[in-house]
Each structure stands twice: as structure tokens, then as C-alpha cells.
SEVO-498739 format. One line per 8 residues: number of its first residue (from 1); their letters; for each residue x, y, z of N, C-alpha, C. Coordinates in Angstrom, 3 decimals, always signed. Each point is the difference from the previous one (the first is absolute). Example, Ala and Ser with C-alpha at 12.3 -4.5 7.8 and 13.67 -1.06 7.14 Angstrom:
% residues 2
1> as> +13.190:-5.690:+7.800:-0.890:+1.190:+0.000:+0.900:+1.200:+0.000; -0.350:+1.050:-0.720:+0.820:+1.190:+0.060:-0.770:+1.090:+0.730 $
END
This chain:
% residues 120
1> mtalddel> -14.885:-52.772:+39.551:-1.019:+1.015:+0.191:-0.191:+0.277:+1.480; -0.099:+1.264:+0.315:-0.209:+0.374:+1.392:-1.493:+0.015:+0.319; -0.286:+0.148:+1.286:-1.402:+0.059:+0.429:-0.689:+1.222:-0.600; +0.747:+1.111:-0.117:-0.573:+1.210:-0.592:-0.343:-0.232:-1.468; +0.892:-0.687:-0.725:-0.273:-0.304:-1.406:-1.244:-0.868:-0.144; -0.141:-0.980:+0.896:-1.189:-0.854:-0.028:-1.265:+0.814:+0.247; +0.072:+0.899:+0.975:-1.184:+0.813:+0.309:-0.332:+0.941:-1.151; +1.018:+0.584:-0.628:-0.244:+0.897:-1.128:-0.612:-0.754:-1.174 $
9> kkielvig> +0.444:-1.234:-0.208:-0.592:-0.829:-1.061:-1.470:-0.271:+0.310; -0.303:-0.283:+1.275:-1.391:-0.228:+0.399:-0.835:+1.256:-0.212; +0.581:+1.157:+0.299:-0.718:+1.267:-0.187:-0.297:+0.221:-1.478; +0.967:-0.299:-0.866:-0.226:+0.128:-1.442:-1.137:-0.909:-0.448; -0.044:-1.210:+0.544:-1.089:-0.919:-0.334:-1.340:+0.534:+0.494; +0.000:+0.596:+1.191:-1.232:+0.587:+0.543:-0.472:+1.141:-0.896; +0.926:+0.837:-0.450:-0.362:+1.110:-0.884:-0.645:-0.539:-1.275; +0.588:-1.019:-0.582:-0.566:-0.610:-1.205:-1.387:-0.565:+0.247 $
17> kvlrigvv> -0.167:-0.677:+1.150:-1.311:-0.564:+0.332:-1.034:+1.092:+0.225; +0.398:+1.079:+0.683:-0.926:+1.114:+0.246:-0.500:+0.561:-1.328; +0.909:+0.203:-0.943:-0.392:+0.547:-1.294:-0.918:-0.957:-0.757; +0.357:-1.279:-0.037:-0.834:-0.980:-0.715:-1.372:-0.145:+0.635; -0.024:-0.174:+1.312:-1.275:-0.185:+0.699:-0.860:+1.252:-0.129; +0.608:+1.164:+0.122:-0.753:+1.248:-0.118:-0.635:+0.172:-1.365; +0.766:-0.256:-1.047:-0.521:+0.161:-1.359:-1.083:-1.036:-0.292; +0.228:-1.242:+0.380:-1.003:-1.045:-0.244:-1.269:+0.279:+0.799 $
25> taaviill> +0.143:+0.385:+1.260:-1.166:+0.315:+0.829:-0.786:+1.158:-0.604; +0.703:+1.045:-0.410:-0.668:+1.152:-0.615:-0.733:-0.412:-1.270; +0.650:-0.813:-0.825:-0.627:-0.441:-1.247:-1.261:-0.811:+0.271; +0.049:-0.891:+0.982:-1.172:-0.816:+0.335:-1.141:+0.888:+0.494; +0.305:+0.952:+0.868:-1.040:+0.897:+0.527:-0.614:+0.830:-1.128; +0.844:+0.547:-0.866:-0.505:+0.798:-1.124:-0.863:-0.862:-0.916; +0.444:-1.222:-0.280:-0.795:-0.896:-0.852:-1.342:-0.343:+0.634; -0.018:-0.203:+1.314:-1.272:-0.265:+0.680:-0.950:+1.191:-0.148 $
33> glllylit> +0.524:+1.197:+0.184:-0.820:+1.197:-0.178:-0.484:+0.150:-1.427; +0.881:-0.290:-0.947:-0.376:+0.080:-1.411:-1.069:-1.032:-0.351; +0.166:-1.218:+0.500:-1.011:-1.039:-0.239:-1.347:+0.396:+0.599; +0.021:+0.532:+1.202:-1.242:+0.455:+0.627:-0.649:+1.096:-0.840; +0.816:+0.901:-0.517:-0.522:+1.069:-0.848:-0.612:-0.565:-1.284; +0.684:-0.957:-0.611:-0.509:-0.594:-1.238:-1.266:-0.816:+0.241; -0.081:-0.674:+1.132:-1.176:-0.815:+0.317:-1.206:+0.877:+0.324; +0.207:+1.013:+0.830:-1.126:+0.835:+0.433:-0.276:+1.150:-0.958 $
41> gesgyaag> +1.006:+0.439:-0.725:-0.157:+1.141:-0.888:-0.053:+1.326:+0.738; +0.279:-0.031:+1.294:-0.056:+1.213:+0.813:+1.294:+0.168:+0.789; +0.416:+1.261:+0.107:+1.193:+0.290:+0.794:-0.333:+0.065:+1.479; -1.277:+0.264:+0.291:-0.420:+0.176:+1.382:-0.037:+1.460:+0.405; +0.378:+0.882:-0.931:+0.049:+1.436:+0.275:-0.695:+0.756:-1.121; -0.450:+1.199:+0.317:-0.598:+0.866:-1.009:+1.074:+0.412:-1.006; -0.426:+0.364:-1.197:+0.939:+0.393:-1.057:+0.902:+1.136:+0.489; +1.290:-0.174:-0.206:+0.964:+1.021:+0.380:+0.439:-0.031:+1.454 $
49> hypvtfqt> -0.539:-0.908:+0.784:+0.369:-0.113:+1.416:+0.758:-1.310:+0.217; +1.125:+0.103:+0.686:+0.835:-1.164:+0.258:+0.457:+0.027:+1.452; +0.266:-1.163:+0.569:+0.508:-0.019:+1.382:+1.456:+0.459:+0.005; +0.289:+1.018:+0.788:+1.368:+0.525:+0.016:+0.598:+0.061:+1.402; -0.784:-0.251:+1.024:+0.533:-0.026:+1.362:-0.057:-1.432:+0.512; +0.795:-0.272:+1.028:-0.023:-1.348:+0.568:-1.392:-0.359:+0.496; -0.665:+0.963:+0.596:-1.339:-0.260:+0.532:-0.961:-0.397:-1.119; +0.000:+0.753:-1.108:-0.926:-0.331:-1.084:+0.407:-1.280:-0.721 $
57> ifsgifag> +1.296:-0.246:-0.089:+0.446:-1.246:-0.636:-0.450:-1.198:+0.823; +0.260:+0.026:+1.312:-0.342:-1.161:+0.823:-1.502:-0.161:+0.184; -0.726:+1.099:+0.114:-1.458:-0.145:+0.093:-0.553:-0.519:-1.324; +0.602:+0.417:-1.118:-0.410:-0.509:-1.310:+0.314:-1.470:-0.175; +1.126:-0.438:+0.534:+0.357:-1.425:-0.079:-1.024:-0.832:+0.755; -0.344:+0.438:+1.214:-0.967:-0.756:+0.799:-1.394:+0.039:-0.615; -0.257:+1.015:-0.829:-1.290:+0.089:-0.691:+0.041:-0.721:-1.348; +1.165:-0.544:-0.365:+0.122:-0.754:-1.245:+0.047:+0.868:-1.246 $
65> kafaiiml> +0.572:+1.191:+0.106:+0.080:+0.913:-1.139:+1.276:-0.273:-0.793; -0.168:-0.200:-1.306:+1.103:-0.419:-0.861:+1.152:+1.003:-0.009; -0.303:+1.281:-0.148:+1.075:+0.990:-0.078:+0.789:+0.093:+1.300; -0.643:-0.224:+1.130:+0.711:+0.018:+1.281:+0.998:-1.153:+0.063; -0.396:-1.151:-0.517:+0.900:-1.160:-0.020:+1.182:+0.279:-0.926; -0.273:+0.592:-1.146:+1.077:+0.353:-0.930:+0.952:+1.011:+0.647; -0.552:+0.983:+0.700:+0.840:+1.000:+0.676:+0.876:-0.642:+1.076; -0.531:-0.997:+0.704:+0.811:-0.721:+0.982:+1.173:-0.685:-0.696 $
73> glfvlilt> -0.258:-0.621:-1.136:+1.071:-0.637:-0.761:+1.065:+0.994:-0.432; -0.431:+1.176:-0.427:+0.956:+1.039:-0.385:+0.806:+0.480:+1.203; -0.662:+0.101:+1.157:+0.707:+0.396:+1.223:+1.073:-1.033:+0.359; -0.344:-1.274:-0.087:+0.975:-1.064:+0.286:+1.159:+0.080:-0.988; -0.302:+0.276:-1.264:+1.046:+0.121:-1.012:+0.936:+1.166:+0.313; -0.550:+1.120:+0.448:+0.819:+1.158:+0.367:+0.797:-0.280:+1.272; -0.589:-0.726:+0.919:+0.653:-0.297:+1.273:+1.193:-0.950:-0.162; -0.007:-0.824:-1.024:+1.045:-1.010:-0.192:+1.405:+0.605:-0.072 $
81> pvlrvvvs> +0.276:+0.977:-0.863:+1.357:+0.562:-0.006:+0.333:+0.779:+1.275; -1.023:+0.530:+0.673:+0.249:+0.688:+1.268:+0.523:-1.005:+1.024; -0.599:-1.186:+0.025:+0.488:-1.051:+0.901:+1.421:-0.406:-0.359; +0.326:+0.029:-1.274:+1.356:-0.321:-0.434:+0.982:+1.036:+0.554; -0.395:+1.262:+0.018:+0.846:+1.058:+0.559:+0.218:-0.242:+1.491; -1.058:-0.378:+0.713:+0.113:-0.268:+1.439:+0.961:-1.162:+0.254; -0.132:-1.068:-0.771:+0.894:-1.151:+0.170:+1.429:+0.387:-0.372; +0.163:+0.866:-0.982:+1.341:+0.460:-0.383:+0.653:+0.795:+1.121 $
89> iysfykek> -0.789:+0.804:+0.708:+0.551:+0.736:+1.149:+0.574:-0.987:+1.003; -0.751:-1.047:+0.293:+0.471:-1.023:+0.936:+1.277:-0.668:-0.535; +0.016:-0.302:-1.285:+1.163:-0.650:-0.603:+1.242:+0.877:+0.113; -0.136:+1.269:-0.335:+1.145:+0.908:+0.101:+0.428:+0.190:+1.450; -0.954:-0.003:+0.915:+0.318:+0.099:+1.427:+0.840:-1.203:+0.438; -0.403:-1.204:-0.431:+0.753:-1.209:+0.370:+1.411:+0.035:-0.583; +0.148:+0.598:-1.188:+1.317:+0.120:-0.626:+0.831:+1.115:+0.628; -0.646:+0.804:+0.858:+0.624:+1.181:+0.596:+0.424:+1.005:-1.071 $
97> dwlyviit> -0.799:+0.068:-1.057:+0.226:+0.952:-1.081:-0.864:+1.229:+0.277; +0.513:+0.873:+0.864:-0.787:+1.110:+0.531:-0.407:+1.003:-1.060; +0.849:+0.211:-0.994:-0.354:+0.929:-1.070:-1.272:-0.471:-0.709; -0.048:-1.285:-0.325:-1.181:-0.520:-0.695:-1.213:-0.110:+0.917; +0.232:-0.187:+1.287:-1.125:+0.045:+0.950:-0.633:+1.387:-0.058; +0.829:+1.031:+0.061:-0.502:+1.376:-0.023:-0.701:+0.296:-1.326; +0.635:-0.376:-1.108:-0.596:+0.250:-1.320:-1.346:-0.713:-0.129; -0.067:-1.251:+0.439:-1.232:-0.770:-0.136:-1.088:+0.518:+0.932 $
105> vivliili> +0.372:+0.460:+1.187:-0.984:+0.620:+0.898:-0.555:+1.272:-0.643; +0.865:+0.776:-0.640:-0.461:+1.209:-0.698:-0.971:-0.376:-1.122; +0.318:-1.045:-0.744:-0.904:-0.473:-1.059:-1.349:-0.392:+0.591; +0.017:-0.708:+1.126:-1.250:-0.408:+0.653:-0.801:+1.223:+0.449; +0.676:+0.978:+0.568:-0.687:+1.228:+0.432:-0.622:+0.712:-1.199; +0.731:+0.075:-1.101:-0.532:+0.630:-1.213:-1.222:-0.762:-0.508; +0.057:-1.323:+0.019:-1.157:-0.799:-0.423:-1.216:+0.283:+0.879; +0.216:+0.031:+1.299:-1.112:+0.247:+0.933:-0.574:+1.400:-0.216 $
113> isffighh> +0.866:+0.988:-0.152:-0.474:+1.367:-0.252:-0.774:+0.062:-1.313; +0.491:-0.690:-1.021:-0.689:+0.030:-1.297:-1.387:-0.617:+0.086; -0.187:-0.997:+0.866:-1.333:-0.584:+0.178:-0.956:+1.036:+0.577; +0.473:+0.760:+0.981:-0.864:+1.008:+0.616:-0.252:+1.176:-0.939; +1.020:+0.420:-0.733:-0.179:+1.102:-0.949:-0.909:-0.441:-1.144; +0.196:-1.207:-0.484:-0.812:-0.514:-1.101:-1.449:-0.191:+0.375; -0.268:-0.163:+1.277:-1.371:-0.216:+0.466:-0.823:+1.269:-0.117; +0.647:+1.157:+0.073:-0.755:+1.269:-0.006:-0.114:+0.515:-1.375 $
END
């Protein structure tokens, strides 16, 4: 095995860890928010209103609002595959597989654009 093969194997392990840690972290955060909701019986927001911006999510978290905590968990869950794309770009770069670097960068750009379009 060459040094490049060793590094690529390490990158694959990092990708696996990122996915596992991201999903478990998101699940724990969502469960904490759900437990808070079940204990208090309140979302922390008026009916039909939910935290949808980073500012309202983080201010809601610091205020102990259940739905804000759940939204943070969902954000972490969405962020997990995005981080996998970023690590994949690095992996393809190390392999000098320029076609896949370009394709994966395009995928990342599309993901970022979709976040901004979906926000409006």
C-alpha cells in the first residue's frame, strides 16, 4: 500500500465517522427538544409560528424553547451529508481525480443555492 492509499483509507474512515457522528448528534438534539416539549407541553412559540432563521433558532435555544432545539437537530441532520460532500471534494483532490472534484464542487454549489432558495 502506498502513502496515498493509506490517506484515502483514512479519508473514507473520516467520512464514515462524520456521517455517524452527525446522525447521532442530530438524533440526540431532536430527542432533547422532544423531551422538553413533552415535559413542558409547550413549543415555546405561538400556534403556527416556528423558528426558521438562525437568529430565531439560536435565541430560542438560549430561551429553552423546545421547537428551536428540534430545529437545531434538523439543521445538524441536514448539514451531515453536506459535510460528507466537502470531505469527498478533499478526497477526490488527493486522488487527483479532477473530474470528480469539479462534479462534487458543482453538487456543493447546488446544495448551497438550494438552502438559500428554500429559505424564501
